NULUM-142345 format. One record per residue (C-alpha): residue in three letters; x, y, z. Coordinates in Angstrom, 1 decimal, always signed. Example, Ala and Ser with C-alpha at 12.3 -4.5 7.8 and 13.67 -1.06 7.14 Angstrom:
residues 2
tiro; x; y; z
ALA; +12.3; -4.5; +7.8 $
SER; +13.7; -1.1; +7.1 $
//
This chain:
residues 363
tiro; x; y; z
MET; +99.3; +36.7; +68.3 $
THR; +99.7; +41.1; +67.8 $
GLN; +102.3; +43.0; +70.3 $
HIS; +101.7; +45.6; +72.3 $
VAL; +101.4; +49.4; +69.7 $
TYR; +103.3; +52.3; +71.5 $
ALA; +103.2; +54.1; +68.5 $
ARG; +101.0; +55.6; +65.5 $
VAL; +101.1; +58.1; +62.6 $
ALA; +98.3; +60.4; +62.7 $
GLY; +97.6; +63.5; +60.0 $
PHE; +94.9; +64.3; +57.6 $
GLN; +92.1; +63.9; +60.2 $
LEU; +93.0; +60.0; +60.3 $
ALA; +95.1; +58.1; +63.0 $
VAL; +96.4; +55.2; +61.5 $
ILE; +97.1; +51.9; +64.4 $
PRO; +98.7; +49.6; +62.9 $
LEU; +98.9; +45.7; +64.5 $
ALA; +102.4; +45.1; +65.3 $
PRO; +105.6; +44.2; +64.7 $
PHE; +105.1; +46.8; +61.8 $
ARG; +107.2; +49.0; +58.8 $
ILE; +105.3; +52.1; +57.7 $
ARG; +106.7; +53.7; +54.9 $
ARG; +106.1; +57.1; +53.5 $
THR; +104.8; +56.9; +49.1 $
THR; +106.0; +59.9; +46.9 $
GLU; +103.0; +58.4; +44.6 $
PRO; +100.1; +59.1; +45.2 $
ALA; +101.2; +61.9; +47.2 $
ASN; +100.9; +61.9; +51.0 $
ALA; +99.9; +58.0; +51.2 $
ILE; +101.8; +55.7; +53.4 $
ASP; +102.8; +51.6; +53.2 $
VAL; +102.0; +49.6; +56.3 $
GLU; +103.4; +46.4; +56.7 $
TYR; +102.1; +43.9; +59.6 $
HIS; +104.7; +40.7; +60.0 $
ALA; +102.6; +38.3; +61.1 $
PRO; +104.1; +34.9; +62.3 $
ASP; +103.5; +33.0; +59.0 $
GLU; +103.7; +35.8; +56.3 $
VAL; +104.2; +39.6; +55.6 $
ARG; +100.6; +41.4; +55.9 $
SER; +100.5; +44.8; +54.0 $
ALA; +98.6; +48.0; +52.7 $
ARG; +98.7; +50.9; +51.2 $
LEU; +96.5; +54.0; +52.6 $
ILE; +96.1; +57.0; +50.8 $
PRO; +94.0; +60.1; +52.5 $
GLU; +91.0; +61.5; +50.3 $
ASP; +88.6; +64.3; +50.6 $
ALA; +88.9; +63.8; +54.9 $
GLY; +88.8; +60.7; +54.4 $
TYR; +90.6; +57.9; +52.7 $
ARG; +91.0; +55.0; +50.5 $
SER; +93.2; +51.4; +50.9 $
GLN; +95.0; +48.8; +48.5 $
LEU; +95.4; +45.3; +49.5 $
GLY; +98.7; +43.7; +49.5 $
GLU; +99.0; +40.1; +48.2 $
PHE; +98.5; +38.0; +51.9 $
THR; +96.1; +40.5; +52.7 $
ALA; +92.2; +40.1; +53.0 $
SER; +91.3; +43.1; +54.7 $
LEU; +92.4; +46.2; +55.9 $
ASN; +91.9; +45.3; +59.5 $
ASP; +94.5; +42.5; +58.9 $
VAL; +97.0; +45.2; +58.8 $
LEU; +95.8; +48.2; +60.7 $
ASP; +93.0; +50.3; +62.8 $
VAL; +92.0; +53.8; +61.4 $
ALA; +90.2; +56.1; +64.1 $
PRO; +89.3; +59.8; +63.8 $
GLY; +93.1; +61.7; +63.7 $
PRO; +94.0; +65.8; +63.9 $
ASP; +93.2; +68.1; +60.9 $
LEU; +96.8; +68.2; +60.0 $
ASP; +98.2; +68.7; +56.3 $
GLU; +101.4; +66.3; +57.1 $
TRP; +102.1; +63.1; +59.0 $
ARG; +103.1; +63.1; +62.1 $
ILE; +103.8; +60.3; +65.1 $
GLU; +102.1; +59.6; +68.0 $
THR; +102.5; +58.0; +71.3 $
PHE; +100.4; +58.7; +74.5 $
ILE; +103.6; +60.8; +75.9 $
PHE; +104.9; +63.1; +72.8 $
THR; +104.3; +63.5; +69.1 $
CYS; +106.9; +64.5; +66.3 $
CYS; +107.8; +65.3; +63.1 $
TRP; +108.1; +62.2; +60.8 $
PRO; +111.3; +62.5; +58.4 $
SER; +110.5; +61.8; +54.8 $
ASP; +113.1; +59.1; +54.3 $
TYR; +112.7; +57.3; +57.0 $
THR; +110.4; +53.7; +57.9 $
LEU; +108.5; +54.4; +61.0 $
CYS; +109.2; +50.9; +62.6 $
SER; +108.2; +48.8; +65.9 $
ASN; +110.5; +47.2; +68.2 $
ASN; +110.9; +44.9; +71.8 $
PHE; +110.2; +48.1; +73.6 $
PRO; +110.6; +48.5; +77.0 $
ALA; +113.3; +46.2; +76.4 $
ALA; +114.5; +48.8; +73.6 $
PRO; +115.6; +52.5; +74.5 $
GLY; +112.3; +54.3; +72.8 $
PRO; +108.9; +53.0; +71.9 $
PHE; +109.8; +53.0; +68.0 $
ASP; +112.5; +53.2; +65.8 $
LEU; +113.0; +55.3; +62.3 $
VAL; +115.5; +54.1; +60.2 $
GLY; +116.7; +55.8; +57.1 $
PRO; +118.2; +54.1; +53.6 $
HIS; +121.3; +53.9; +54.4 $
HIS; +120.9; +52.0; +58.0 $
GLU; +120.9; +55.6; +59.9 $
MET; +118.6; +55.3; +63.0 $
ILE; +117.2; +57.4; +65.2 $
THR; +115.8; +56.8; +68.2 $
ILE; +113.9; +58.8; +70.9 $
GLN; +113.8; +57.8; +75.0 $
HIS; +112.1; +59.1; +77.5 $
PRO; +113.5; +57.9; +80.9 $
LYS; +113.2; +59.0; +84.1 $
THR; +116.4; +60.3; +84.5 $
ILE; +119.0; +61.1; +82.1 $
PRO; +122.5; +61.3; +82.6 $
ASP; +124.7; +64.7; +82.0 $
ILE; +125.2; +65.0; +78.3 $
GLU; +128.6; +64.4; +79.1 $
GLN; +128.4; +61.0; +79.9 $
MET; +126.9; +59.8; +77.3 $
CYS; +129.8; +58.6; +75.8 $
ALA; +130.2; +54.8; +75.5 $
PRO; +133.9; +52.4; +75.6 $
GLY; +135.2; +52.7; +72.0 $
GLN; +133.7; +56.2; +71.9 $
THR; +135.5; +59.5; +70.7 $
VAL; +134.0; +62.8; +71.6 $
LEU; +133.9; +65.2; +68.6 $
HIS; +132.0; +68.2; +70.0 $
VAL; +129.6; +69.2; +73.3 $
GLN; +127.1; +71.9; +72.9 $
ARG; +124.8; +73.7; +75.4 $
THR; +122.4; +75.7; +74.8 $
PRO; +119.2; +76.8; +76.3 $
GLU; +117.1; +75.2; +73.4 $
SER; +118.8; +71.7; +74.0 $
ASP; +121.9; +70.1; +74.7 $
TRP; +124.1; +67.6; +72.5 $
ILE; +127.5; +65.2; +72.0 $
ASP; +128.5; +64.1; +68.8 $
LEU; +130.7; +60.7; +69.1 $
ALA; +132.8; +58.9; +66.7 $
TYR; +133.0; +54.9; +66.9 $
GLU; +133.7; +51.9; +64.4 $
TYR; +131.1; +49.5; +63.4 $
GLU; +132.6; +46.6; +61.7 $
GLY; +135.2; +48.2; +60.1 $
ALA; +133.6; +51.9; +58.9 $
ALA; +133.1; +54.8; +60.8 $
TRP; +129.8; +55.8; +62.5 $
TRP; +128.6; +58.7; +63.9 $
GLN; +126.4; +59.1; +66.6 $
ARG; +124.7; +62.0; +68.7 $
HIS; +122.4; +62.5; +71.6 $
GLU; +120.5; +65.5; +71.7 $
VAL; +118.7; +66.0; +75.4 $
VAL; +115.4; +68.5; +75.0 $
PRO; +113.2; +70.1; +77.5 $
PHE; +109.5; +68.3; +78.1 $
PRO; +107.0; +69.0; +80.3 $
ASP; +107.6; +66.4; +83.0 $
ARG; +111.3; +65.5; +82.5 $
PRO; +113.7; +65.8; +79.2 $
ILE; +113.8; +63.4; +76.4 $
ALA; +116.7; +62.2; +74.4 $
VAL; +117.0; +62.0; +70.5 $
THR; +119.6; +59.9; +69.6 $
MET; +121.3; +59.7; +65.8 $
GLN; +123.8; +56.5; +64.6 $
ALA; +124.8; +56.7; +60.9 $
PRO; +127.4; +55.6; +58.7 $
LEU; +130.0; +59.2; +58.4 $
GLU; +129.4; +59.6; +54.9 $
VAL; +125.5; +60.3; +55.6 $
ALA; +125.5; +61.4; +59.4 $
SER; +125.4; +65.0; +58.7 $
ASP; +121.5; +64.0; +57.1 $
ALA; +120.6; +62.0; +59.7 $
ILE; +122.1; +64.8; +62.2 $
ALA; +119.7; +67.2; +60.4 $
ALA; +116.9; +64.4; +60.0 $
ALA; +117.5; +64.0; +63.8 $
GLN; +117.1; +68.0; +64.6 $
LEU; +113.8; +68.3; +63.3 $
VAL; +112.5; +65.4; +65.3 $
ALA; +113.5; +66.8; +68.0 $
HIS; +112.5; +69.8; +67.9 $
SER; +109.1; +68.8; +66.6 $
LEU; +109.0; +67.5; +69.9 $
ALA; +105.5; +68.3; +71.7 $
PRO; +103.1; +66.6; +74.4 $
PHE; +101.1; +64.7; +73.6 $
THR; +97.1; +65.7; +74.4 $
GLY; +94.4; +63.1; +73.7 $
ILE; +92.3; +61.1; +71.2 $
GLN; +89.4; +62.3; +70.1 $
VAL; +87.0; +60.1; +69.8 $
SER; +83.9; +59.4; +66.7 $
PRO; +80.1; +59.3; +67.8 $
VAL; +79.9; +57.1; +64.8 $
ARG; +82.9; +54.6; +66.5 $
SER; +80.6; +54.2; +69.4 $
PHE; +77.3; +53.9; +67.7 $
LEU; +78.5; +50.8; +65.7 $
ARG; +80.4; +49.5; +68.8 $
ASP; +76.5; +49.5; +70.4 $
PHE; +75.6; +46.6; +72.7 $
PRO; +72.5; +46.0; +71.3 $
LEU; +73.2; +46.0; +67.5 $
ALA; +76.5; +43.6; +68.1 $
PHE; +74.2; +41.3; +69.9 $
LEU; +71.4; +41.2; +67.1 $
MET; +74.3; +40.9; +64.3 $
PRO; +75.4; +36.9; +64.2 $
PRO; +71.3; +35.5; +64.9 $
LEU; +70.4; +38.1; +61.3 $
LEU; +73.6; +36.6; +59.6 $
PHE; +72.7; +33.2; +60.1 $
ALA; +68.6; +33.6; +59.4 $
TRP; +70.1; +35.2; +55.7 $
ALA; +72.5; +32.7; +55.4 $
GLY; +69.7; +29.6; +55.9 $
THR; +67.7; +31.6; +53.8 $
ILE; +70.1; +31.9; +51.0 $
ALA; +71.1; +28.4; +51.0 $
MET; +67.4; +26.7; +51.5 $
ALA; +66.5; +29.0; +48.1 $
ALA; +69.5; +27.5; +46.4 $
GLY; +68.0; +23.9; +47.1 $
LEU; +71.7; +23.3; +49.4 $
GLY; +69.3; +22.1; +52.6 $
ILE; +70.8; +22.7; +55.5 $
GLY; +70.8; +20.3; +58.9 $
ARG; +72.3; +18.4; +61.8 $
ARG; +73.0; +14.7; +62.9 $
GLY; +71.4; +12.8; +60.3 $
ARG; +68.4; +15.2; +59.6 $
SER; +68.2; +17.5; +56.4 $
TYR; +66.2; +20.4; +56.0 $
GLY; +65.1; +21.8; +52.5 $
PRO; +63.3; +24.2; +50.9 $
GLU; +60.1; +22.9; +53.2 $
LEU; +61.2; +25.8; +55.5 $
LEU; +62.1; +27.9; +53.3 $
PRO; +59.2; +30.8; +54.2 $
VAL; +60.1; +30.0; +57.9 $
VAL; +63.2; +31.0; +58.1 $
ALA; +63.2; +33.7; +54.9 $
GLY; +60.3; +34.8; +57.4 $
ILE; +63.0; +35.3; +60.8 $
ALA; +65.5; +36.5; +58.4 $
CYS; +62.8; +39.7; +57.9 $
LEU; +61.6; +39.8; +61.1 $
LEU; +65.4; +40.3; +62.8 $
THR; +66.2; +42.0; +59.8 $
ILE; +63.1; +44.9; +60.6 $
ILE; +64.3; +44.4; +64.4 $
LEU; +67.7; +45.5; +63.5 $
VAL; +67.1; +48.4; +61.7 $
ALA; +64.0; +49.7; +64.0 $
VAL; +66.5; +48.9; +66.7 $
ALA; +69.9; +50.8; +64.6 $
VAL; +67.5; +54.0; +63.8 $
MET; +66.2; +54.4; +67.5 $
ARG; +69.8; +54.2; +68.8 $
TYR; +70.9; +56.6; +66.2 $
ARG; +68.5; +59.3; +66.6 $
ARG; +69.1; +59.0; +70.7 $
PHE; +73.1; +59.0; +69.6 $
LYS; +72.5; +62.1; +67.4 $
SER; +69.9; +64.2; +70.1 $
ILE; +73.0; +63.1; +73.1 $
ALA; +75.3; +64.8; +69.9 $
GLU; +73.5; +67.9; +69.6 $
SER; +71.9; +69.1; +73.2 $
GLY; +73.7; +67.2; +75.4 $
THR; +76.0; +68.4; +78.1 $
GLU; +79.7; +68.1; +78.4 $
ILE; +81.6; +66.9; +81.1 $
GLU; +84.9; +66.1; +82.4 $
GLY; +85.5; +62.8; +84.2 $
GLU; +88.4; +60.5; +85.5 $
ILE; +90.2; +57.7; +83.5 $
GLY; +89.8; +54.6; +86.0 $
PRO; +91.8; +51.1; +85.7 $
THR; +92.7; +49.8; +82.2 $
HIS; +93.5; +46.8; +80.7 $
SER; +94.9; +45.3; +77.6 $
GLN; +93.9; +42.2; +76.3 $
SER; +93.5; +40.8; +72.0 $
GLY; +94.9; +43.6; +71.1 $
LEU; +92.4; +46.0; +72.6 $
MET; +92.3; +48.1; +75.4 $
THR; +89.7; +49.0; +78.0 $
ILE; +89.3; +52.2; +79.8 $
ASN; +87.3; +52.3; +82.5 $
TYR; +86.4; +56.4; +83.1 $
SER; +83.8; +58.1; +85.2 $
TYR; +81.7; +61.3; +85.1 $
GLU; +79.2; +63.2; +87.9 $
HIS; +76.1; +65.1; +87.2 $
GLU; +74.2; +66.6; +89.7 $
GLY; +75.5; +64.6; +92.7 $
LYS; +75.5; +61.1; +91.2 $
GLN; +78.8; +59.5; +89.8 $
TYR; +78.1; +57.3; +86.4 $
GLU; +81.2; +54.5; +85.6 $
LYS; +81.4; +53.6; +81.8 $
SER; +83.9; +51.9; +79.9 $
TYR; +85.5; +52.3; +76.5 $
ARG; +87.4; +49.7; +74.1 $
LEU; +90.0; +50.5; +72.3 $
PRO; +92.6; +49.4; +69.9 $
SER; +96.1; +48.9; +72.1 $
LEU; +98.6; +51.8; +71.9 $
PHE; +100.1; +51.8; +75.0 $
THR; +100.4; +49.4; +78.1 $
PRO; +97.6; +49.6; +80.5 $
SER; +100.8; +50.5; +83.0 $
GLU; +102.0; +54.0; +81.0 $
PHE; +98.4; +54.9; +80.8 $
GLU; +98.7; +56.0; +84.5 $
SER; +96.4; +59.0; +84.8 $
GLY; +93.7; +61.0; +82.2 $
LYS; +90.5; +62.8; +81.9 $
VAL; +87.6; +61.9; +79.4 $
VAL; +85.1; +64.6; +77.9 $
VAL; +81.9; +62.9; +78.2 $
VAL; +78.5; +64.7; +76.4 $
VAL; +75.8; +63.5; +78.4 $
ASP; +72.3; +63.1; +77.8 $
SER; +70.6; +65.8; +80.3 $
LYS; +67.1; +64.1; +80.6 $
LYS; +69.0; +60.5; +81.4 $
PRO; +72.4; +60.9; +82.5 $
SER; +73.6; +57.5; +82.4 $
ARG; +73.5; +57.9; +78.7 $
ALA; +76.8; +59.0; +77.8 $
PHE; +79.2; +58.8; +74.8 $
LEU; +82.8; +59.5; +74.9 $
ARG; +84.3; +62.5; +72.6 $
ASP; +87.6; +62.9; +74.2 $
LEU; +90.1; +60.9; +75.5 $
LEU; +93.1; +63.3; +77.5 $
CYS; +96.1; +61.1; +77.9 $
THR; +98.0; +63.3; +80.8 $
LYS; +100.3; +61.9; +82.7 $
ARG; +100.1; +62.2; +86.7 $
//
């Protein structure tokens, strides 16, 4: 069973949502590619994702059957770099650091950034943060305290397993409440780690939302999903009979003599599926091109089997409509307290609509 996912990486018009527990590294060749590892209970599954021409290509690891065994890909921001996103904030991703999941909310922050020399950067957004001078733990020595309009920080020295280490807490302003960025590193690499932590701290920005692809909504359409299983079963039976294998149950075998019947059913289901797909596609296209954009409210959400169901409502000409949308879990429902959606509504039949933007603003 996968864990909740509290962070994703986004850029190059892509948003990458890994299965957790995970580790994500950046590569230098090919440029901008990322290596994603999903630490499943029985094995480590991996994949390399390579941005390419507003899309991507992938390379699968030895124990990986499909890309979905490691990650999901959704539309993302049009950036020429990767950034880390949570439903609260986004930040830059230092090139030499590995993005790792942890046991949040038991851990201080939603992810860890781990450097090549065991240095680590974490980001905390608690309800209350003590004064910077009170962030000294037993056994630590205060080296420096600095207060500026942009941020406050404290540098601390301590020993870990006989080696000298350096820790810095930097507190930066944020729209609802301050955020603390903590760096800890062996003394010999502390200066580089401090520079990386400062880049992260001063790149922090509020997360504004998710853009939902109409194609994704189209592919998740219920009539299409309902028709696919019997269609696949009918074609599997057709192929089996054509190969002379026969199919049957309870001791009875049905062979090539039923081939025309099963093949006819398969063809009929194919025609129905294609017709439904064409009609639904035209409807989606019509709504996308001439529909009315309406802002709605997010209601109760819940998460199950790695998917989050978001219930939302919108109003059109005085009448209220309710719908739901499912997407890979990126946060826990309890953290998804409030937000808004932008839906594109069919003016002729307002109950027909698809979700365009998911604006995850907190109360």
